[in-house]
Structures are given as C-alpha cells and as structure tokens.
C-alpha angles and dihedrals in degrees: 000000000000091000090053092048091050092049092050091046091052093047092053096041093052091055098044119065106226129174117238091259092048091051091050091052092051092047092050091049092053107028101049139107090295092061092104090059092049092051091048092052090049089051091051091054089059106179091019094053095108092049090048091052092045092050091047092050094044091052091057094044091050089050092055093045091051088061092060119113112261119244111233126224088243091057090050093052091048090052090050092052093048091049091052089056096043101040099043110166 
C-alpha cells in the first residue's frame, strides 16, 4: 500500500507545480503519524486503493493551491503589456 501511495504522490506532484513550502505542507498532511490509518483504509478499498490514495492526495494538493494569492486583472494586463514590449516580433 505504501508503494502505491508513493507512486500516486509522485505522479500528482510531477504534474502540479508547487512551491517548496506548498510541497512541504502536502507531505506533512499525508506522511504523518496518521499514515497507518491511511494505509489501512487503502487496504480495505482493495481494487480501489489507488483511486483512494489519489483522491486523498489531490484533496490535500487542492487545499494548498486554494491558499495561493489570487492574481488580479490589473496584474494580468500589466504582464501582457510587458510581454508586448519584451517579445516584439
């Protein structure tokens, strides 16, 4: 079960661009003193154990991403203007 959890964790982390702090928060949320319970729950799911692990990890990744500072429309427009000046074709 631990190998499956680790594989799902790596698959998701590779896809999602997290900062070092965000990655640490996700790791602490998953690989902590409650890990035994998580692995037991995965074992009980039998054929659905990978899906259970993936859903569990995704829930924690989404939670961390929701805490990110929002980009304002003004910042987007400023970035577009800068890119027009820098990347002139």
